[in-house]
PDB file of N, CA, C and O in Angstrom:
ATOM      1  N   MET A   1       7.433 -31.491 -17.595  1.00  0.00           N
ATOM      2  CA  MET A   1       7.753 -30.799 -16.362  1.00  0.00           C
ATOM      3  C   MET A   1       6.574 -29.905 -15.962  1.00  0.00           C
ATOM      4  O   MET A   1       5.849 -29.394 -16.816  1.00  0.00           O
ATOM      5  N   GLN A   2       6.402 -29.732 -14.680  1.00  0.00           N
ATOM      6  CA  GLN A   2       5.294 -28.946 -14.142  1.00  0.00           C
ATOM      7  C   GLN A   2       5.825 -27.708 -13.418  1.00  0.00           C
ATOM      8  O   GLN A   2       6.980 -27.688 -12.993  1.00  0.00           O
ATOM      9  N   PRO A   3       4.993 -26.682 -13.277  1.00  0.00           N
ATOM     10  CA  PRO A   3       5.425 -25.505 -12.519  1.00  0.00           C
ATOM     11  C   PRO A   3       5.515 -25.834 -11.032  1.00  0.00           C
ATOM     12  O   PRO A   3       4.819 -26.720 -10.537  1.00  0.00           O
ATOM     13  N   GLU A   4       6.373 -25.116 -10.337  1.00  0.00           N
ATOM     14  CA  GLU A   4       6.454 -25.267  -8.879  1.00  0.00           C
ATOM     15  C   GLU A   4       5.465 -24.298  -8.258  1.00  0.00           C
ATOM     16  O   GLU A   4       5.620 -23.080  -8.335  1.00  0.00           O
ATOM     17  N   ILE A   5       4.455 -24.870  -7.647  1.00  0.00           N
ATOM     18  CA  ILE A   5       3.413 -24.079  -6.994  1.00  0.00           C
ATOM     19  C   ILE A   5       3.623 -24.217  -5.492  1.00  0.00           C
ATOM     20  O   ILE A   5       3.338 -25.267  -4.915  1.00  0.00           O
ATOM     21  N   THR A   6       4.117 -23.166  -4.861  1.00  0.00           N
ATOM     22  CA  THR A   6       4.502 -23.245  -3.455  1.00  0.00           C
ATOM     23  C   THR A   6       3.506 -22.610  -2.491  1.00  0.00           C
ATOM     24  O   THR A   6       3.564 -22.853  -1.286  1.00  0.00           O
ATOM     25  N   ASN A   7       2.596 -21.798  -3.019  1.00  0.00           N
ATOM     26  CA  ASN A   7       1.639 -21.121  -2.138  1.00  0.00           C
ATOM     27  C   ASN A   7       0.439 -20.638  -2.958  1.00  0.00           C
ATOM     28  O   ASN A   7       0.370 -20.850  -4.169  1.00  0.00           O
ATOM     29  N   LEU A   8      -0.486 -19.997  -2.284  1.00  0.00           N
ATOM     30  CA  LEU A   8      -1.710 -19.518  -2.934  1.00  0.00           C
ATOM     31  C   LEU A   8      -1.406 -18.496  -4.026  1.00  0.00           C
ATOM     32  O   LEU A   8      -2.012 -18.527  -5.097  1.00  0.00           O
ATOM     33  N   ARG A   9      -0.475 -17.600  -3.755  1.00  0.00           N
ATOM     34  CA  ARG A   9      -0.137 -16.593  -4.771  1.00  0.00           C
ATOM     35  C   ARG A   9       0.406 -17.270  -6.032  1.00  0.00           C
ATOM     36  O   ARG A   9       0.048 -16.884  -7.144  1.00  0.00           O
ATOM     37  N   ALA A  10       1.258 -18.267  -5.865  1.00  0.00           N
ATOM     38  CA  ALA A  10       1.812 -18.983  -7.018  1.00  0.00           C
ATOM     39  C   ALA A  10       0.704 -19.676  -7.807  1.00  0.00           C
ATOM     40  O   ALA A  10       0.758 -19.729  -9.035  1.00  0.00           O
ATOM     41  N   ARG A  11      -0.293 -20.203  -7.113  1.00  0.00           N
ATOM     42  CA  ARG A  11      -1.429 -20.821  -7.810  1.00  0.00           C
ATOM     43  C   ARG A  11      -2.170 -19.783  -8.633  1.00  0.00           C
ATOM     44  O   ARG A  11      -2.566 -20.039  -9.771  1.00  0.00           O
ATOM     45  N   ARG A  12      -2.354 -18.602  -8.041  1.00  0.00           N
ATOM     46  CA  ARG A  12      -3.046 -17.532  -8.760  1.00  0.00           C
ATOM     47  C   ARG A  12      -2.217 -17.039  -9.929  1.00  0.00           C
ATOM     48  O   ARG A  12      -2.771 -16.730 -10.985  1.00  0.00           O
ATOM     49  N   GLU A  13      -0.883 -16.956  -9.768  1.00  0.00           N
ATOM     50  CA  GLU A  13      -0.008 -16.543 -10.864  1.00  0.00           C
ATOM     51  C   GLU A  13      -0.068 -17.554 -12.006  1.00  0.00           C
ATOM     52  O   GLU A  13      -0.142 -17.180 -13.176  1.00  0.00           O
ATOM     53  N   TRP A  14      -0.036 -18.845 -11.652  1.00  0.00           N
ATOM     54  CA  TRP A  14      -0.103 -19.885 -12.690  1.00  0.00           C
ATOM     55  C   TRP A  14      -1.429 -19.783 -13.444  1.00  0.00           C
ATOM     56  O   TRP A  14      -1.459 -19.877 -14.671  1.00  0.00           O
ATOM     57  N   GLN A  15      -2.520 -19.592 -12.711  1.00  0.00           N
ATOM     58  CA  GLN A  15      -3.825 -19.445 -13.358  1.00  0.00           C
ATOM     59  C   GLN A  15      -3.810 -18.260 -14.312  1.00  0.00           C
ATOM     60  O   GLN A  15      -4.335 -18.353 -15.421  1.00  0.00           O
ATOM     61  N   TYR A  16      -3.220 -17.154 -13.896  1.00  0.00           N
ATOM     62  CA  TYR A  16      -3.125 -15.955 -14.734  1.00  0.00           C
ATOM     63  C   TYR A  16      -2.379 -16.274 -16.030  1.00  0.00           C
ATOM     64  O   TYR A  16      -2.828 -15.915 -17.119  1.00  0.00           O
ATOM     65  N   ILE A  17      -1.247 -16.945 -15.902  1.00  0.00           N
ATOM     66  CA  ILE A  17      -0.441 -17.286 -17.078  1.00  0.00           C
ATOM     67  C   ILE A  17      -1.233 -18.176 -18.028  1.00  0.00           C
ATOM     68  O   ILE A  17      -1.271 -17.928 -19.233  1.00  0.00           O
ATOM     69  N   VAL A  18      -1.858 -19.204 -17.486  1.00  0.00           N
ATOM     70  CA  VAL A  18      -2.618 -20.147 -18.319  1.00  0.00           C
ATOM     71  C   VAL A  18      -3.779 -19.444 -19.007  1.00  0.00           C
ATOM     72  O   VAL A  18      -4.071 -19.736 -20.167  1.00  0.00           O
ATOM     73  N   GLU A  19      -4.441 -18.532 -18.322  1.00  0.00           N
ATOM     74  CA  GLU A  19      -5.543 -17.785 -18.943  1.00  0.00           C
ATOM     75  C   GLU A  19      -5.050 -16.922 -20.098  1.00  0.00           C
ATOM     76  O   GLU A  19      -5.780 -16.709 -21.066  1.00  0.00           O
ATOM     77  N   ARG A  20      -3.824 -16.426 -20.006  1.00  0.00           N
ATOM     78  CA  ARG A  20      -3.301 -15.536 -21.041  1.00  0.00           C
ATOM     79  C   ARG A  20      -2.729 -16.274 -22.252  1.00  0.00           C
ATOM     80  O   ARG A  20      -2.959 -15.865 -23.390  1.00  0.00           O
ATOM     81  N   VAL A  21      -1.982 -17.364 -22.016  1.00  0.00           N
ATOM     82  CA  VAL A  21      -1.270 -18.007 -23.128  1.00  0.00           C
ATOM     83  C   VAL A  21      -1.684 -19.456 -23.381  1.00  0.00           C
ATOM     84  O   VAL A  21      -1.276 -20.048 -24.380  1.00  0.00           O
ATOM     85  N   GLY A  22      -2.486 -20.030 -22.491  1.00  0.00           N
ATOM     86  CA  GLY A  22      -2.879 -21.429 -22.625  1.00  0.00           C
ATOM     87  C   GLY A  22      -1.908 -22.336 -21.882  1.00  0.00           C
ATOM     88  O   GLY A  22      -0.729 -22.018 -21.731  1.00  0.00           O
ATOM     89  N   GLU A  23      -2.423 -23.459 -21.427  1.00  0.00           N
ATOM     90  CA  GLU A  23      -1.616 -24.362 -20.605  1.00  0.00           C
ATOM     91  C   GLU A  23      -0.462 -24.980 -21.393  1.00  0.00           C
ATOM     92  O   GLU A  23       0.646 -25.100 -20.869  1.00  0.00           O
ATOM     93  N   ALA A  24      -0.704 -25.370 -22.632  1.00  0.00           N
ATOM     94  CA  ALA A  24       0.348 -26.015 -23.428  1.00  0.00           C
ATOM     95  C   ALA A  24       1.538 -25.083 -23.616  1.00  0.00           C
ATOM     96  O   ALA A  24       2.685 -25.498 -23.451  1.00  0.00           O
ATOM     97  N   ARG A  25       1.273 -23.833 -23.960  1.00  0.00           N
ATOM     98  CA  ARG A  25       2.368 -22.869 -24.173  1.00  0.00           C
ATOM     99  C   ARG A  25       3.079 -22.554 -22.860  1.00  0.00           C
ATOM    100  O   ARG A  25       4.300 -22.401 -22.833  1.00  0.00           O
ATOM    101  N   ALA A  26       2.316 -22.458 -21.773  1.00  0.00           N
ATOM    102  CA  ALA A  26       2.915 -22.171 -20.468  1.00  0.00           C
ATOM    103  C   ALA A  26       3.824 -23.317 -20.029  1.00  0.00           C
ATOM    104  O   ALA A  26       4.924 -23.084 -19.527  1.00  0.00           O
ATOM    105  N   LEU A  27       3.368 -24.547 -20.218  1.00  0.00           N
ATOM    106  CA  LEU A  27       4.193 -25.702 -19.855  1.00  0.00           C
ATOM    107  C   LEU A  27       5.426 -25.803 -20.746  1.00  0.00           C
ATOM    108  O   LEU A  27       6.505 -26.161 -20.274  1.00  0.00           O
ATOM    109  N   ALA A  28       5.273 -25.494 -22.015  1.00  0.00           N
ATOM    110  CA  ALA A  28       6.405 -25.544 -22.938  1.00  0.00           C
ATOM    111  C   ALA A  28       7.470 -24.523 -22.548  1.00  0.00           C
ATOM    112  O   ALA A  28       8.657 -24.760 -22.770  1.00  0.00           O
ATOM    113  N   ALA A  29       7.070 -23.407 -21.976  1.00  0.00           N
ATOM    114  CA  ALA A  29       8.015 -22.362 -21.584  1.00  0.00           C
ATOM    115  C   ALA A  29       8.947 -22.822 -20.467  1.00  0.00           C
ATOM    116  O   ALA A  29      10.033 -22.269 -20.296  1.00  0.00           O
ATOM    117  N   ILE A  30       8.531 -23.820 -19.715  1.00  0.00           N
ATOM    118  CA  ILE A  30       9.380 -24.321 -18.633  1.00  0.00           C
ATOM    119  C   ILE A  30      10.704 -24.836 -19.194  1.00  0.00           C
ATOM    120  O   ILE A  30      11.754 -24.643 -18.582  1.00  0.00           O
ATOM    121  N   ALA A  31      10.657 -25.481 -20.340  1.00  0.00           N
ATOM    122  CA  ALA A  31      11.885 -26.001 -20.966  1.00  0.00           C
ATOM    123  C   ALA A  31      12.820 -24.881 -21.398  1.00  0.00           C
ATOM    124  O   ALA A  31      14.015 -25.114 -21.581  1.00  0.00           O
ATOM    125  N   ASP A  32      12.299 -23.674 -21.563  1.00  0.00           N
ATOM    126  CA  ASP A  32      13.101 -22.536 -22.016  1.00  0.00           C
ATOM    127  C   ASP A  32      13.676 -21.706 -20.872  1.00  0.00           C
ATOM    128  O   ASP A  32      14.304 -20.675 -21.110  1.00  0.00           O
ATOM    129  N   LEU A  33      13.463 -22.154 -19.620  1.00  0.00           N
ATOM    130  CA  LEU A  33      14.004 -21.401 -18.490  1.00  0.00           C
ATOM    131  C   LEU A  33      15.525 -21.400 -18.560  1.00  0.00           C
ATOM    132  O   LEU A  33      16.137 -22.451 -18.744  1.00  0.00           O
ATOM    133  N   PRO A  34      16.139 -20.229 -18.415  1.00  0.00           N
ATOM    134  CA  PRO A  34      17.603 -20.169 -18.516  1.00  0.00           C
ATOM    135  C   PRO A  34      18.293 -20.738 -17.272  1.00  0.00           C
ATOM    136  O   PRO A  34      17.774 -20.647 -16.159  1.00  0.00           O
ATOM    137  N   GLY A  35      19.458 -21.319 -17.484  1.00  0.00           N
ATOM    138  CA  GLY A  35      20.272 -21.814 -16.375  1.00  0.00           C
ATOM    139  C   GLY A  35      19.539 -22.823 -15.528  1.00  0.00           C
ATOM    140  O   GLY A  35      18.861 -23.721 -16.028  1.00  0.00           O
ATOM    141  N   LYS A  36      19.695 -22.650 -14.232  1.00  0.00           N
ATOM    142  CA  LYS A  36      19.061 -23.575 -13.283  1.00  0.00           C
ATOM    143  C   LYS A  36      17.853 -22.929 -12.607  1.00  0.00           C
ATOM    144  O   LYS A  36      17.524 -23.239 -11.462  1.00  0.00           O
ATOM    145  N   ARG A  37      17.211 -22.040 -13.326  1.00  0.00           N
ATOM    146  CA  ARG A  37      16.012 -21.386 -12.765  1.00  0.00           C
ATOM    147  C   ARG A  37      14.936 -22.429 -12.503  1.00  0.00           C
ATOM    148  O   ARG A  37      14.719 -23.345 -13.295  1.00  0.00           O
ATOM    149  N   ARG A  38      14.284 -22.263 -11.388  1.00  0.00           N
ATOM    150  CA  ARG A  38      13.218 -23.196 -11.026  1.00  0.00           C
ATOM    151  C   ARG A  38      11.931 -22.758 -11.710  1.00  0.00           C
ATOM    152  O   ARG A  38      11.740 -21.574 -11.986  1.00  0.00           O
ATOM    153  N   PRO A  39      11.051 -23.713 -11.984  1.00  0.00           N
ATOM    154  CA  PRO A  39       9.827 -23.386 -12.729  1.00  0.00           C
ATOM    155  C   PRO A  39       8.727 -22.746 -11.884  1.00  0.00           C
ATOM    156  O   PRO A  39       7.591 -23.221 -11.857  1.00  0.00           O
ATOM    157  N   TYR A  40       9.080 -21.674 -11.205  1.00  0.00           N
ATOM    158  CA  TYR A  40       8.072 -20.893 -10.494  1.00  0.00           C
ATOM    159  C   TYR A  40       7.271 -20.105 -11.535  1.00  0.00           C
ATOM    160  O   TYR A  40       7.821 -19.712 -12.564  1.00  0.00           O
ATOM    161  N   PRO A  41       5.992 -19.872 -11.283  1.00  0.00           N
ATOM    162  CA  PRO A  41       5.194 -19.122 -12.249  1.00  0.00           C
ATOM    163  C   PRO A  41       5.821 -17.790 -12.648  1.00  0.00           C
ATOM    164  O   PRO A  41       5.750 -17.403 -13.815  1.00  0.00           O
ATOM    165  N   PHE A  42       6.431 -17.089 -11.706  1.00  0.00           N
ATOM    166  CA  PHE A  42       7.034 -15.800 -12.029  1.00  0.00           C
ATOM    167  C   PHE A  42       8.133 -15.958 -13.075  1.00  0.00           C
ATOM    168  O   PHE A  42       8.223 -15.149 -13.999  1.00  0.00           O
ATOM    169  N   ASN A  43       8.968 -16.984 -12.945  1.00  0.00           N
ATOM    170  CA  ASN A  43      10.030 -17.234 -13.921  1.00  0.00           C
ATOM    171  C   ASN A  43       9.467 -17.639 -15.276  1.00  0.00           C
ATOM    172  O   ASN A  43      10.003 -17.256 -16.316  1.00  0.00           O
ATOM    173  N   ILE A  44       8.403 -18.403 -15.265  1.00  0.00           N
ATOM    174  CA  ILE A  44       7.758 -18.831 -16.510  1.00  0.00           C
ATOM    175  C   ILE A  44       7.195 -17.614 -17.234  1.00  0.00           C
ATOM    176  O   ILE A  44       7.308 -17.502 -18.455  1.00  0.00           O
ATOM    177  N   ALA A  45       6.592 -16.710 -16.480  1.00  0.00           N
ATOM    178  CA  ALA A  45       6.040 -15.487 -17.074  1.00  0.00           C
ATOM    179  C   ALA A  45       7.146 -14.670 -17.733  1.00  0.00           C
ATOM    180  O   ALA A  45       6.937 -14.093 -18.800  1.00  0.00           O
ATOM    181  N   LYS A  46       8.311 -14.615 -17.114  1.00  0.00           N
ATOM    182  CA  LYS A  46       9.440 -13.877 -17.700  1.00  0.00           C
ATOM    183  C   LYS A  46       9.827 -14.467 -19.049  1.00  0.00           C
ATOM    184  O   LYS A  46      10.048 -13.732 -20.011  1.00  0.00           O
ATOM    185  N   VAL A  47       9.910 -15.795 -19.121  1.00  0.00           N
ATOM    186  CA  VAL A  47      10.263 -16.463 -20.382  1.00  0.00           C
ATOM    187  C   VAL A  47       9.246 -16.125 -21.462  1.00  0.00           C
ATOM    188  O   VAL A  47       9.605 -15.939 -22.625  1.00  0.00           O
ATOM    189  N   LEU A  48       7.994 -16.046 -21.081  1.00  0.00           N
ATOM    190  CA  LEU A  48       6.915 -15.755 -22.027  1.00  0.00           C
ATOM    191  C   LEU A  48       6.807 -14.265 -22.357  1.00  0.00           C
ATOM    192  O   LEU A  48       6.062 -13.877 -23.258  1.00  0.00           O
ATOM    193  N   GLY A  49       7.548 -13.437 -21.631  1.00  0.00           N
ATOM    194  CA  GLY A  49       7.444 -11.994 -21.841  1.00  0.00           C
ATOM    195  C   GLY A  49       6.128 -11.438 -21.332  1.00  0.00           C
ATOM    196  O   GLY A  49       5.645 -10.414 -21.816  1.00  0.00           O
ATOM    197  N   LEU A  50       5.556 -12.113 -20.359  1.00  0.00           N
ATOM    198  CA  LEU A  50       4.256 -11.747 -19.811  1.00  0.00           C
ATOM    199  C   LEU A  50       4.451 -10.986 -18.509  1.00  0.00           C
ATOM    200  O   LEU A  50       4.931 -11.562 -17.533  1.00  0.00           O
ATOM    201  N   PRO A  51       4.090  -9.699 -18.466  1.00  0.00           N
ATOM    202  CA  PRO A  51       4.238  -8.969 -17.207  1.00  0.00           C
ATOM    203  C   PRO A  51       3.259  -9.509 -16.161  1.00  0.00           C
ATOM    204  O   PRO A  51       2.083  -9.734 -16.448  1.00  0.00           O
ATOM    205  N   MET A  52       3.763  -9.708 -14.960  1.00  0.00           N
ATOM    206  CA  MET A  52       2.928 -10.238 -13.880  1.00  0.00           C
ATOM    207  C   MET A  52       2.281  -9.069 -13.146  1.00  0.00           C
ATOM    208  O   MET A  52       2.985  -8.155 -12.715  1.00  0.00           O
ATOM    209  N   PRO A  53       0.963  -9.075 -12.994  1.00  0.00           N
ATOM    210  CA  PRO A  53       0.290  -7.971 -12.294  1.00  0.00           C
ATOM    211  C   PRO A  53       0.550  -8.035 -10.790  1.00  0.00           C
ATOM    212  O   PRO A  53       1.069  -9.025 -10.274  1.00  0.00           O
ATOM    213  N   ASP A  54       0.180  -6.966 -10.108  1.00  0.00           N
ATOM    214  CA  ASP A  54       0.236  -6.973  -8.645  1.00  0.00           C
ATOM    215  C   ASP A  54      -0.655  -8.091  -8.126  1.00  0.00           C
ATOM    216  O   ASP A  54      -1.582  -8.528  -8.807  1.00  0.00           O
ATOM    217  N   GLU A  55      -0.368  -8.543  -6.925  1.00  0.00           N
ATOM    218  CA  GLU A  55      -1.129  -9.660  -6.346  1.00  0.00           C
ATOM    219  C   GLU A  55      -2.628  -9.360  -6.311  1.00  0.00           C
ATOM    220  O   GLU A  55      -3.437 -10.252  -6.566  1.00  0.00           O
ATOM    221  N   ALA A  56      -3.005  -8.135  -6.003  1.00  0.00           N
ATOM    222  CA  ALA A  56      -4.418  -7.774  -5.916  1.00  0.00           C
ATOM    223  C   ALA A  56      -5.130  -7.895  -7.264  1.00  0.00           C
ATOM    224  O   ALA A  56      -6.352  -8.035  -7.314  1.00  0.00           O
ATOM    225  N   ASP A  57      -4.367  -7.840  -8.350  1.00  0.00           N
ATOM    226  CA  ASP A  57      -4.958  -7.906  -9.689  1.00  0.00           C
ATOM    227  C   ASP A  57      -4.932  -9.305 -10.297  1.00  0.00           C
ATOM    228  O   ASP A  57      -5.413  -9.505 -11.413  1.00  0.00           O
ATOM    229  N   LEU A  58      -4.376 -10.270  -9.572  1.00  0.00           N
ATOM    230  CA  LEU A  58      -4.385 -11.646 -10.063  1.00  0.00           C
ATOM    231  C   LEU A  58      -5.798 -12.215  -9.958  1.00  0.00           C
ATOM    232  O   LEU A  58      -6.544 -11.836  -9.055  1.00  0.00           O
ATOM    233  N   PRO A  59      -6.179 -13.112 -10.858  1.00  0.00           N
ATOM    234  CA  PRO A  59      -7.525 -13.688 -10.772  1.00  0.00           C
ATOM    235  C   PRO A  59      -7.680 -14.546  -9.526  1.00  0.00           C
ATOM    236  O   PRO A  59      -6.738 -15.191  -9.064  1.00  0.00           O
ATOM    237  N   LEU A  60      -8.887 -14.533  -9.005  1.00  0.00           N
ATOM    238  CA  LEU A  60      -9.185 -15.377  -7.850  1.00  0.00           C
ATOM    239  C   LEU A  60      -9.319 -16.827  -8.298  1.00  0.00           C
ATOM    240  O   LEU A  60      -9.750 -17.110  -9.416  1.00  0.00           O
ATOM    241  N   LEU A  61      -8.943 -17.733  -7.412  1.00  0.00           N
ATOM    242  CA  LEU A  61      -9.141 -19.160  -7.663  1.00  0.00           C
ATOM    243  C   LEU A  61     -10.613 -19.482  -7.434  1.00  0.00           C
ATOM    244  O   LEU A  61     -11.297 -18.750  -6.719  1.00  0.00           O
ATOM    245  N   PRO A  62     -11.106 -20.554  -8.022  1.00  0.00           N
ATOM    246  CA  PRO A  62     -12.530 -20.894  -7.846  1.00  0.00           C
ATOM    247  C   PRO A  62     -12.958 -20.974  -6.379  1.00  0.00           C
ATOM    248  O   PRO A  62     -14.039 -20.507  -6.022  1.00  0.00           O
ATOM    249  N   GLU A  63     -12.113 -21.563  -5.529  1.00  0.00           N
ATOM    250  CA  GLU A  63     -12.491 -21.683  -4.112  1.00  0.00           C
ATOM    251  C   GLU A  63     -12.505 -20.328  -3.411  1.00  0.00           C
ATOM    252  O   GLU A  63     -13.264 -20.133  -2.461  1.00  0.00           O
ATOM    253  N   GLU A  64     -11.672 -19.385  -3.871  1.00  0.00           N
ATOM    254  CA  GLU A  64     -11.689 -18.043  -3.302  1.00  0.00           C
ATOM    255  C   GLU A  64     -12.965 -17.310  -3.702  1.00  0.00           C
ATOM    256  O   GLU A  64     -13.567 -16.605  -2.893  1.00  0.00           O
ATOM    257  N   ARG A  65     -13.371 -17.484  -4.962  1.00  0.00           N
ATOM    258  CA  ARG A  65     -14.614 -16.852  -5.422  1.00  0.00           C
ATOM    259  C   ARG A  65     -15.800 -17.381  -4.643  1.00  0.00           C
ATOM    260  O   ARG A  65     -16.669 -16.612  -4.232  1.00  0.00           O
ATOM    261  N   ALA A  66     -15.844 -18.691  -4.435  1.00  0.00           N
ATOM    262  CA  ALA A  66     -16.956 -19.302  -3.707  1.00  0.00           C
ATOM    263  C   ALA A  66     -16.991 -18.795  -2.272  1.00  0.00           C
ATOM    264  O   ALA A  66     -18.058 -18.477  -1.748  1.00  0.00           O
ATOM    265  N   SER A  67     -15.833 -18.720  -1.641  1.00  0.00           N
ATOM    266  CA  SER A  67     -15.750 -18.254  -0.263  1.00  0.00           C
ATOM    267  C   SER A  67     -16.228 -16.809  -0.145  1.00  0.00           C
ATOM    268  O   SER A  67     -16.960 -16.466   0.783  1.00  0.00           O
ATOM    269  N   ARG A  68     -15.813 -15.967  -1.087  1.00  0.00           N
ATOM    270  CA  ARG A  68     -16.229 -14.563  -1.053  1.00  0.00           C
ATOM    271  C   ARG A  68     -17.717 -14.426  -1.337  1.00  0.00           C
ATOM    272  O   ARG A  68     -18.376 -13.562  -0.759  1.00  0.00           O
ATOM    273  N   SER A  69     -18.254 -15.257  -2.212  1.00  0.00           N
ATOM    274  CA  SER A  69     -19.683 -15.215  -2.501  1.00  0.00           C
ATOM    275  C   SER A  69     -20.491 -15.608  -1.276  1.00  0.00           C
ATOM    276  O   SER A  69     -21.516 -14.998  -0.973  1.00  0.00           O
ATOM    277  N   GLU A  70     -20.017 -16.641  -0.568  1.00  0.00           N
ATOM    278  CA  GLU A  70     -20.707 -17.073   0.651  1.00  0.00           C
ATOM    279  C   GLU A  70     -20.676 -15.975   1.710  1.00  0.00           C
ATOM    280  O   GLU A  70     -21.681 -15.722   2.375  1.00  0.00           O
ATOM    281  N   ALA A  71     -19.535 -15.330   1.864  1.00  0.00           N
ATOM    282  CA  ALA A  71     -19.408 -14.257   2.850  1.00  0.00           C
ATOM    283  C   ALA A  71     -20.318 -13.089   2.487  1.00  0.00           C
ATOM    284  O   ALA A  71     -20.947 -12.496   3.363  1.00  0.00           O
ATOM    285  N   ALA A  72     -20.390 -12.759   1.208  1.00  0.00           N
ATOM    286  CA  ALA A  72     -21.250 -11.663   0.764  1.00  0.00           C
ATOM    287  C   ALA A  72     -22.719 -12.006   0.999  1.00  0.00           C
ATOM    288  O   ALA A  72     -23.489 -11.155   1.443  1.00  0.00           O
ATOM    289  N   ALA A  73     -23.111 -13.234   0.707  1.00  0.00           N
ATOM    290  CA  ALA A  73     -24.500 -13.648   0.914  1.00  0.00           C
ATOM    291  C   ALA A  73     -24.863 -13.598   2.396  1.00  0.00           C
ATOM    292  O   ALA A  73     -25.965 -13.189   2.762  1.00  0.00           O
ATOM    293  N   LYS A  74     -23.935 -14.015   3.232  1.00  0.00           N
ATOM    294  CA  LYS A  74     -24.178 -13.998   4.674  1.00  0.00           C
ATOM    295  C   LYS A  74     -24.329 -12.557   5.170  1.00  0.00           C
ATOM    296  O   LYS A  74     -25.215 -12.265   5.974  1.00  0.00           O
ATOM    297  N   ALA A  75     -23.461 -11.657   4.689  1.00  0.00           N
ATOM    298  CA  ALA A  75     -23.540 -10.248   5.095  1.00  0.00           C
ATOM    299  C   ALA A  75     -24.843  -9.623   4.624  1.00  0.00           C
ATOM    300  O   ALA A  75     -25.455  -8.842   5.352  1.00  0.00           O
ATOM    301  N   LEU A  76     -25.272  -9.958   3.416  1.00  0.00           N
ATOM    302  CA  LEU A  76     -26.524  -9.430   2.886  1.00  0.00           C
ATOM    303  C   LEU A  76     -27.706  -9.919   3.717  1.00  0.00           C
ATOM    304  O   LEU A  76     -28.614  -9.144   4.016  1.00  0.00           O
ATOM    305  N   ALA A  77     -27.702 -11.185   4.088  1.00  0.00           N
ATOM    306  CA  ALA A  77     -28.777 -11.736   4.921  1.00  0.00           C
ATOM    307  C   ALA A  77     -28.832 -11.029   6.273  1.00  0.00           C
ATOM    308  O   ALA A  77     -29.917 -10.751   6.786  1.00  0.00           O
ATOM    309  N   GLU A  78     -27.667 -10.738   6.851  1.00  0.00           N
ATOM    310  CA  GLU A  78     -27.625 -10.020   8.128  1.00  0.00           C
ATOM    311  C   GLU A  78     -28.184  -8.604   7.986  1.00  0.00           C
ATOM    312  O   GLU A  78     -28.905  -8.127   8.863  1.00  0.00           O
ATOM    313  N   MET A  79     -27.853  -7.939   6.888  1.00  0.00           N
ATOM    314  CA  MET A  79     -28.379  -6.586   6.644  1.00  0.00           C
ATOM    315  C   MET A  79     -29.894  -6.607   6.501  1.00  0.00           C
ATOM    316  O   MET A  79     -30.590  -5.760   7.062  1.00  0.00           O
ATOM    317  N   LYS A  80     -30.398  -7.578   5.748  1.00  0.00           N
ATOM    318  CA  LYS A  80     -31.859  -7.690   5.571  1.00  0.00           C
ATOM    319  C   LYS A  80     -32.537  -7.944   6.903  1.00  0.00           C
ATOM    320  O   LYS A  80     -33.580  -7.358   7.196  1.00  0.00           O
ATOM    321  N   LYS A  81     -31.954  -8.807   7.706  1.00  0.00           N
ATOM    322  CA  LYS A  81     -32.510  -9.106   9.030  1.00  0.00           C
ATOM    323  C   LYS A  81     -32.543  -7.847   9.885  1.00  0.00           C
ATOM    324  O   LYS A  81     -33.521  -7.574  10.581  1.00  0.00           O
ATOM    325  N   HIS A  82     -31.453  -7.086   9.818  1.00  0.00           N
ATOM    326  CA  HIS A  82     -31.381  -5.857  10.587  1.00  0.00           C
ATOM    327  C   HIS A  82     -32.436  -4.851  10.113  1.00  0.00           C
ATOM    328  O   HIS A  82     -33.067  -4.184  10.933  1.00  0.00           O
ATOM    329  N   LEU A  83     -32.627  -4.740   8.809  1.00  0.00           N
ATOM    330  CA  LEU A  83     -33.619  -3.818   8.264  1.00  0.00           C
ATOM    331  C   LEU A  83     -35.035  -4.200   8.669  1.00  0.00           C
ATOM    332  O   LEU A  83     -35.863  -3.333   8.949  1.00  0.00           O
ATOM    333  N   ARG A  84     -35.312  -5.509   8.699  1.00  0.00           N
ATOM    334  CA  ARG A  84     -36.647  -5.966   9.101  1.00  0.00           C
ATOM    335  C   ARG A  84     -36.928  -5.619  10.564  1.00  0.00           C
ATOM    336  O   ARG A  84     -38.056  -5.274  10.918  1.00  0.00           O
ATOM    337  N   THR A  85     -35.911  -5.710  11.405  1.00  0.00           N
ATOM    338  CA  THR A  85     -36.125  -5.420  12.826  1.00  0.00           C
ATOM    339  C   THR A  85     -36.192  -3.918  13.117  1.00  0.00           C
ATOM    340  O   THR A  85     -36.754  -3.495  14.127  1.00  0.00           O
ATOM    341  N   CYS A  86     -35.612  -3.125  12.219  1.00  0.00           N
ATOM    342  CA  CYS A  86     -35.617  -1.668  12.412  1.00  0.00           C
ATOM    343  C   CYS A  86     -36.892  -1.031  11.857  1.00  0.00           C
ATOM    344  O   CYS A  86     -37.319   0.022  12.330  1.00  0.00           O
ATOM    345  N   GLY A  87     -37.488  -1.661  10.868  1.00  0.00           N
ATOM    346  CA  GLY A  87     -38.598  -1.019  10.176  1.00  0.00           C
ATOM    347  C   GLY A  87     -39.888  -1.532  10.623  1.00  0.00           C
ATOM    348  O   GLY A  87     -40.930  -1.092  10.136  1.00  0.00           O
TER     349      GLY A  87
END
């Protein structure tokens, strides 16, 4: 069984869980979900006894890191251009 990943936050939560306990243990926890709980990352974290951090503290996905790096590089290039024209 696989986790239900419904949005970007859920992807980040799943990544957080896997980084902390490993994918095999995280997937195994799905079988331990009580009742008819769906395998959302938040529910899986509860089974594992893993406190879920605030959204701002979840790790970025690789594509988010790349996007932020590109934006930072672009902003830096604009600042350098501005400094060259001012000086």
